[in-house]
N, C-alpha and C positions, 0 to 999 in steps of 0.2 A: 853491660853497655846499653844505653838507651836506644830507642828506635831511631831518633833523629841523628844521634852520633853515628850509628851504624850506616844510615843512609848517606851521610856526608862522606864517610870513609869509602864507601863504594863508589861514589861519584868521583872522589880524588883518585882512586886507583884506576878508574876507567880513563880519566884524563891523562894519567901518566903512562897509560898503555899496559898497566899491570893486568894480567889475566884474572878474570873473575872465576871463583870456584862454582861448580855446578849447583851446589846446594843453595848458594846465595842467589843465583839467577832464578832458580825455581821459586824461592821465597819472594823475590821481587815480583815475579809474574802473578803469584797468588795474591800478593798485597794489592796490586793494580786491579786484578779481577774483582776482589772483594770491594774495593773502593768504587769500581764501576757499577757493581750490582747495587751497592748502597745508594749511589747517586741516581741510578735508573729507578730503583724502588721509590726513592723520595719523590722523583719527578712524576712517576706513575701514580703514586698515592695522592700527590697534590692535584694531578689532573683528574683523578677519580673523584676526589672531594669537590673540585671546582665544577665538574660536569654532573654532580649529583649521581655518581655511580655509573658514569658513561651513558646516562639516559637523557641528557640534556636538561639542564635546570630551566624552570619556567622563566620567561622574560618578565620584566617589570610590568609590561602591558598585560601579560597573561595573569599575573598576580592580581592586578587591579580589576580585571574583568571576571575573575573566577567566582563561580557560585557552586556550592556543594551540589553534587549530582542529584538530579531528579529523574534519572532514567534515560537521558539522552532525548534528542528531539527529532521528530519526523516531520518534515515540512512538505507542503504541497508545491505544485509547480509555480505558484505565485508567492511562495515564502511564508504561507500561513501555517501555523502549528496544527498538525493533524492529531498527534498523540505522542506517546513515549515509546522509545525503543524497548525498554524493559520497565517493569513495575518496581519503583523504589518508593518505599513508604516514608516519604519526606515531603514537607511543605516549607520552602524557604520563606522567612519573614525578616523584615528589616529590624535592626536592634531597637528602634523606637517603639516597636510593638511588644517587646519583651520587658515586662515590669522590672523596675530597678532592683526590687528585692530578689527576683529570680537571677538576675545578673550577679548580684552580690553573693547569693548562695553558692554559685559555681566558683567565684573568685575566692571566697573564704575556704572552700573545700579543696580546690584544685591548684590554686596559684595566688596566694595572698599578696605577693609582691608584684603582681602582674603589671600594674601601672608604673612601676619604678625600675624594672630591669629592661635590658635590651634584647630580650629573647631567651636568655639563659640566666637562671637564678643561681648565681655562684654559691650563695650561702646554702641553698637547698642542695646543690650539687655536692658540696663538701660534707654536709650532714649525711646524705645518703651513702657516699663513699665510705665514710667512717663507720656507719652502722653496718654496711654490707661486709666490710673487711673484718670487723670485730666479730661478726656472727658467722663468717666464712660461708655466706650464702647471699642470694639476692633478696633482701628483706624490704627494700624501699627504693622507689624510683625517683627521678628528679625532673620528669617532663613538665614543662611549663605549658600554659595555654597556647602560647605561640608555637611550641614544638608539636603539640597535639593537633593544632590547626594545620600545620605543615604536613604532618603525617597523614591525616585523613583527607587533606585536599590535594596533595601533590605527589605523594610517594606511589610508585607503581605497585601493582599487586605482588610482584615477586619480592619486593622489599618489605611490603606491609605484612606478608604472611609469615615472616619468620623474625624472631628476635635475634639481634646480633649487635656487636659493637659497631660494625659497619653501618647498619641501619640507623643507629643512634647518631653517628657522626653526620650522616646525610640529613637527619632531622635537624641537627644543629645548623648545618649550612642553609637549609630551607627556612628555618626560623629566622635566621639573619636576613634572608631575602625579604621575608614578610615584614620584618620590623623596619627595613629601609624603604619599603614600597607602600605600606599601609599605616594608617593611624591605629592606635590601640583599640578604639571602638570598632574599627573595621575588622581587625583581627578577632575581637570577641564575637562579632556578628558571624564571621565565618565559622568560628568554633561552635557556637550554640546551634547553628544549622547543620553542622556536619557530624556532631557526636552521636554515637550509637547508644540508644537508651532502652534496648531490650525489645522482645516480642517482634523482631523484624522491623522496628521503627527507628528512624533517624531524625535527630533534631528536636528541639524543645517543643515546637508547634505540633509535630506529629505525635510525640510522646504525650503531650497534654491532651490531645484529642483521644488517644488510645486509652489512657488511664482514667481521665476525668470527664471525657465527653464534652470538652469545651476548649476554647482557644487559650493559648498561653497568656494572652493579655488579661484573662479573667481569673487567673490563679491567685489563691491566697498565699500568705507567707508559708504556711505549713505545706501546701501543695507544691510550691516552688522548691522548697527544701527537699521534698521527695525526689524531684527530678535530679537535683544535684547529688542526692544520695545514691541514686541508681548508677551514676556515671562510673563509680569505682568498680562495680561488678554487675552488669545488667542482668545476668542470669541468677545472681546470688541475692540481689536486693530488690527485685521487682515485687511490689505488693500483691500482684495477681497470683503469685505462687508462694511467696515467702513473706507473709504479712508481718510476723514478729521481727524478722531481720530488717525489713524495710522500716518498721517503726523505730527500732533502735538506731539504725543508721540515720534516719531523718532527725532524730533528737540530737545526734552528734553534730550534724550540719547546723542545726539551730544554735548549738553552743558555740560552734566556731564563728558563726555570724555575730553572736553577741561579743565574743572575744575581740573580733576585728572592729567592733563599734558600729556594725550595720544594724543591730537590734538593741533596744533597751532591755533591761532585765524583765520588765513587765511584758513587753511585746514577745520576748522569747518564751516566757512562761505560758502566755496565752496560746502561742502557736504550738507548743508542746502538748497542750491539753486536747488539741483537735484530733479526732479520729481520721484515718486515711480511708476515704470512701471512693472506691474505684468503680468504673463502669465495666460490667462483666464482658460485654461484647467487644471483640477486637475491632479496631479501626483500620480501614484501608482507604487510601485516597481514591476519589472517583476518577475513573479513567474515561475521559471524554473521547468521543469519536472512535471507541473501540470497534473494530471491523475486521472482516476477512481480508480486506485490502492491507490493513496494518499487519496482520499475521503474515501475509505474503511478503511484505517489506522486510519484516524481521528475519524470515527464512532466507530471503535474498541476501541480506547483509551478512548473515552467518556463512553463506556460501562464498561470498566475495572475500570476507575477512574472517578467517577461522577464529573462534573464541573472541569475536569483536567486542561483545558486551563485557568481557572481563579485562579488557585492556585499560591501561591508565588513561585518565581523561575522559570527559563525557563526549559522546559522539553526536554529531548533527548529520542527519541523512536527508539529502535533497532528493525528492522524488518527482515523478511526472504526474502523480495523482492530482485530481482536481477536487477540492473539498466540496464545492457545490454539487458537482456531478455525483460524488460518492453519496452524499446525503439524499439526493433525489433518487438515486438508484435503490438505496435501502428502503426508502419510503414507498417506492413503487412496488418493489417485491412484496413487502408486508401487506400493502393495501390490496393488491390483486390476488395474492394467495388467499386472503380472507374472502374476497369476492367469489373466487372459484368455489371455496368451501360452502358459501351460502347457496351458490347455484346447485351444488350437488347434494344439498340437504344437511351439511355438517354445521349446524348452528351453534353447537356447544364447543368450547375450546378451552380446556383447562391447561393453562401454561405450566403450572407447577408439577402436574402429574403426567403430562404427555410423554410419550417416547418419540423417537425420531420418525417412526413410521406412521404416527397417528394423524398427521395433518399434511395438507398440501405444501410442498416445498417449492422453492424457486432459486434461480441462480442467474447471474448476469455478468458479462464482461464488456468493458468499453475500452477501446484503444484508439490511438491516432493512426488512421490507415496509411499515412505517409511514411511513418518510421517505426510503428509498433509500440510507441510509448503507452503505458497503461494509464487510463484516466479514472477508472472506477472498477470495483470488483465486489460482488456479493455472492457468498457461497452458501447462503441459506436465509430463511426468513428471520431467524433469531440468531444473533452471534453469541457463540461461546468460544472463548479463547482456546485455540488448539483443536477445535472440533473439525469434523469432516468438511472439507471445502469442496462443495459440488461444482463450483466454477472451474476448478482445476482437475478434479478427480472423478466426478460422476460420468460414467459412460452410458449414453442413451442414444437411441436411434433418432436421427434428425428429421425423418420423414421428408416432406416436400422441400424442406430447407436445403436439401442436398441437390435439388434440381438445377440450380444455376451452373453447377459443374458439368451437367449433361449438355446444357445449351452452349456453354463455353467451348466444350469439345466439338460440338457441331459447327459452331462458327469457325473454329480453327480448321475444320475439315471442308470448308467451302459453303456451308449453309449461310443464309442471311436471315435477318428478322422477318423478311417477307416470304420466306420459303413456306410452301403449303405442306401441311401434314394432316392426316386423317385422325380425327378424334371420334372414333367409334369403338364399340366393344371389341376386344380381341382376346385370343387364348394362345398360350405359348406352351409348347411341350418342354418340360424341364425334367429330364430323366424319365422316370415312369409316371410322373405327375403332370397334370395340366394346370398351368397358372393363368388365372383370368383377372388381371388387375381392373378394378372398377373406379370410375370417377366418383368424387364426393357427391352424394345424393343421387347417384346413377344418372347424372345429367351429362349429355354429350352434345357437342356443337358441330358435328360434321367436319367438313374440310376447313381448317383454320390456319392462320399464319403462326410462325414460331412465337411471335410476340403475344398473340392472343392465347396460345397454349400455355405460355409461362404466366401471363397475367392472371388467368383463371385456374392455374395449377392443374391442368388437365392431365390426369394420370395416363390415360390410354395414349394420348398424343405423345407424351414424354417418353413412354416406353418405346414407341415406334421410332422416335428420334434416336434414343440410345441404341436400339437394335441396328439402325442404319449406320450409325457412326462406329459402333463396336464398343462393348462394355469395357474391354481392356483400355481403349482410348479414354473413356470416361474416368476410369480409375486412375489412369496416369495423369490426367488433368487435375483431379482432386489431390493426388499426391504432390504434384509440383506446386500447387497453391498452398499446401500446408497441412493436409490431412495425413497424419502419421500413423493412425490406428490401422489395424488389419482391414483390408478390403478384398472382397472376392468378386471377380469379373463375371457376375451372374446377372440375369435379367432384372432381378429385384433391386439391384444397386441403383437403378434409375429413380426409384422411389425412396431412397435413403435407407436401404437395408444394410447399414453399417452402424457401428457404435462409436461415438465420438464424445469428447468432452466439450463443454461450452467454449473454453478458451481456444481449443483446437479449431472448432467450426468458425468462430469469429475471425481468427487469424487468417483462415483460408479464404475469407471474403475480401481481404485487403487488396489483392491484385485487381479485383473488379473496380475498386474505388480509387486506386492510385496510378492507373495506367499500366498494370501488368506486373508489378514487382512484388515478390514475396517478402514479408517482413517477419521479424522475430520479436515477440512481446517482451518488454523489459520495463522495469519500474524505477531503478536507481539511476540518478544522474551524477551524484557526487556524495562522498562520505568524508567528513572532516572532523577534527578534534575541536574542542572548545577554544583552543588557542589559534585556530585558523589553519593548522596543518592539514593538508589534503592527504588522506590515506588511499583513496581510490576515486578515479574519475572515469566516467563512461566515455567511450569513443564513438565517433560517428558510425552508425550502422551502414554497411554496404549491402544493399538489397539486390537479390538476384532477379533478373527479368525472366518471368516464367510464362508470360502471355504476350501476344501481340497487343500493343496498346490500342489498336483499332478494335480487336475483339473485346477487350476489357470495356471500351467505351460503349460498344453495342450491348453487352450484357447489362451495363449500368442503365442504358437507355430503356431496355426492356423491363428491368426491375423498378424503374420509376413508374412504369405503367401499373405494376403490381400495387404500389402505394396509392396512386392517383385514381385507378379505375377498378382494380381487382381485389384479391383476397386480403390485401394489406391496407384497405381503406380505414381500418380502425385507427391507424396512425393519425390520419387527418381528423377523424371524429374526436380524437383526444386533444385537438387543438395544436398539433405540430405542423408548422408551415415551413416553406422554403424547399430547396432541392433535396429530396430524400428518395433513396432507392432501397429496396429490401425484399425479403421473401419470407412468407409464412411456412410453418411446418406442423403437421399433425400426424401422429403415428396411428396404427391400427387401434381401434377401440378408444381412441382419444386419451391414451395413457401419457403421452408427452405432447406438449404444445410449445412451439418455438416462433420467434420472429428475430431475424437478423437484418438490421437496417443500417444505412450509413449515409453520411453527407461527405463533402470533400475533406472535412476535418475530423469527423467522428464516426467510429464504427462500433456498434454495440449489438449484443445478442441477449435475448431473454429466453429462459426455459422455465416451465412449470410442470410439476408432476408429483407423484408420491415416490418416496424412496424405494418402496416395494411396488413395482409398476402395477397399476390397475387404472380402470377408466376414470376419467374426470367428468364423465357424464355424456349422454348421447349428443349433446349440443356442443361439446368441447371442440375447439379448433384454435389454431395459432392466430387466425385473424380476429377471433372474438376475444381472446384473453391476452396472448403475448404481444400482439401488435398494439393494443390499447395501452398496455403497460409501458411499452417502448415509447409511445407518444407522450404519456405522462412524464416519463423520465426526461425526454428531450425537451419538452416544454418548460419544465421546472429546473432542469439542471445544466442546460447547455445553451446559453444565450450568446451565440457568436454568428454574426452575419457573414455569410459566404456567398459567392457567386456559383452558379451551376458549373458542371464539368464542361470544359471546352473540348470540342472534337480534335483529335490529333490530326497531323498531316495525313493526307491520303484518303480523307473521308468526303463523301458527297451526300447532299440531302435531296431526296426525291419525294414528291407527293404520290402516295400510293393509295389504292382502295383497300380498306381494312378487310373487306370480304374476300377479295381474290388475290391480293398481293401484287396486282398489276398497277401500272401507272393510271392515274385518273385523267379524265378529260371532261369536256363540257356536258357530255351526255350521261355520264354515270360516275359512281365512285363516292363512297363514304370515306372521304379522304383524310389523310394525316401525313405529316412529314416523317420520313423514315431515313435513317442514316445507313449508308452502304460504303464498304470499301470500294474505292474507285475501280470500275470495271466489273463489279458484281451487281450493279443496280439493274432492275428489270427494264426491258425494252418494249415489251408488249403493253398495249393499253387495253383497259376493259372495253368490251364492245357493247352494242345496243342490247344484247341479251342480258346484260347485267344492269340495265336501266331500272331505276326505282325512284320513287319520290316520297317525300315526307308530307303527309296530309296537313299537318299543322303549319309547316313552312309554306305550303300552297295557299292556305287561308290567309296567313299573314301577308303574303305578297298581294293577294286580291284586295285586302283591306287597305294596304298602302296606296293602291291605285284609285280608291274612291275618294271623292272630295267630301268635305264635312257635311254639306247639305244632303248628299245622297246617303251618307252613313246614318244621319238622323232619320231619314225616311225609312231605311231598311230596319232600323231599330224599332220604330213605331209599328211597322208592319209585323215584326216578330212578336212584339208585345200583344198586339191584337189577336194574333193567332193562338198564343198561349192561354189568353184569358177567355176565349170562347168556350 
C-alpha cells in the first residue's frame, strides 16, 4: 500500500470514529516530525545562505565602496590619515594603471570566460566535478575571478581559514552580489588588488615592486605572466625561491594567453625567451607617520576589541591625536636631544651602531586638560615599532616639577600666594642623618611670598612649606591629582623624591588647568568597519573633582609667573606666546630635566635624560632644555587662540607688595595684583619702613618735568663737562 493510500485510509477511519492502532499513531507522529525537521532545515539553510553564514552579507553600498585592506586607517581628530592600524604589504591601484597584458594574463590563467559568465562558470563547474568524481579526489577547482574577489574581499576569517562546501556556497552567494553591484572591470580591479602573491605581499602593484623593483604599469609581457603564474601557488612558484618552477609556470601562462588570442605567436615566443630578473631585496610599503603614538593607538584598539585586526572588514580608528602636534613634538624631541648632546660634548652619533643607552633620550605627552584626550606622544628620539615607550613606562624622579603639588596642598590648608616663607638654608634630622636641601646655585632670597618661592623654584622655602603643611597631606594631594606611583611621606618628597612616568605626571597637572577635576588619558574616540558599522564608541568622561577650583586657579596663577618671570622663561625665549603656565624640574646632578606646561586647551610635558641615569652636564636644568623644547613644540604644533583662565566665583584681586605680601599704598610697594579666596586677602598695608624708590624712575620723572629749552641747556652743560 502506498503512503498516500495509507494516509487517506487513516483520515477516513478517524472521520468514522474508528480507533487508530498505536503503531499507526506513532508512525504519523514520526512522519510529521521528519517533515518539520526537513522544512526547518530548508528554511535555516536558506537563511544561512541568504545572510552569508549568519554574518550579514555586505550591502550594495558596501560592495561599491570596498577596497582591499591596506591595514586599516588611523585618523587624527580632524579626520586626517595618521597611519595604518597594521602593516599590510599592499598598494591599491586603479585598473587603468594595470597594463592590458597583465589583466589578460590573469584572465587566461584563472578565468578565461570571466567577461561572459555571471559569477559562476557552469562549464568549468561541470568539468571540475567530473574530474574530481572520476579521480575520487579534489583535483580541480572551479573558482572564478568573481568568486576569488568575493572570498578575499568579504569572507570573514573563520570562513576563509577552512575549506568546506559551506564556504564555497557562501562564495557563490557573494559572487552573485558582486556581479549585481559592480561592473566586470570593477570586479577585476578588486581581484588584482586583493590577491595574495607571495612573500607577504598582496596585489599586483605590491608584487611588482617586490619582485621587479618597479610599478606594475612598467611590466613587460613576460613579467606580467610571472605575476599570473604565482597566483596558483605563491609559495611554490615565486622566482625568488623556485626559479625553475616559476619559469615553467610563466611559459604555461604565455601559452594560455596565446590560446585565448591575447598574444600572437611571435609575441609569445619573444616573451618566453626573456629571463626572469628579480630584485633580491624584499619590498615593504613605507609607513608614513610611524610613531609611539600610533603604537599606543594599536595597543588601545586591541584592549578595546580583542583580536580586532583579525576581524573581517577593515577598521577605521578615529583618535584624539593631532597630526600637527605629533610631528612638532617628534621634531622637538629630536632637535633638543641633539642639542643636549652637543652641550655635554657628545658630538658623534652613530645611528646604526648605537645602543639605547648611548645617547640622550627624550619623551613627551600632550593631552587636553579638560577631558584627558591625547594630542601627541613621543616615547623616544627615534621610533622603532614595539620599542620601549618612555612616555608610558620610564619611571624617573620629577625633581622640582613635583613642587606644584606642595603648593596646592598649602593653598588647601589655608595658605595664600602672598603668605611669607623663609628661603634660607636649613637642616632636617631624618633618622640618624641630617638632610640639608640647597637652592640651585646656593642662592637664597630671604623672606619671600609663596608665589616668589615657586616662581624661582626655591628648594629651602618649598621644604619649609611642605613641613608646615605635612608631607602626608602633600602626598595625598598628588595622589588625588593622579600620581599613582608609590610615594613616601618623607621630607624629600617636597623636591620630587618619587618616581613617576611622563604620562602620569602630565595627567596629574590637569586639575590645575581645568578647575580642579582629575582626568584619565585616552586616545580612541570611535572604531568602525569600512562599511560604517560602529564597533566601539567612547563615552563622555566623568571627571572627579579633586581640588577646590579656587586653589587650582591660584596654582595656575603662580605657575604663570614661572613662565613669565622665573625658571620657565625658556618657553618665552622659544617664541611661545599667550596664556601659559608651567613648572621646570631638575634632579640631582642634572640627570633628568623636565618641563610641564599648559594652556586652557593643551597640557604637555617634556623629559630628557639618559636611559641609564647620569648627568647631562653641570649646566643642565629643566629651564635650559625642557622648557625651550616645550616652547618650540607649542609654537610649531599648536596654533589655537585661547583666552586666559577666568577666576572662579569667590575670588578677589588685591594689589600687594611683592616683597612683603602686604597691601600696597602710595608710600611703598613693588606692587602686583594677586588673587585671593574671599576672606583670605591681607588687611595690613606696607609701612614707611618698607619705602623704597627706583632711581631710574626718579630720573625719568624729573626729565618729564623739564621743558625742552631747559633740557637742551642741561645737555650742553653735560657735554662741556665730559669734553674738558
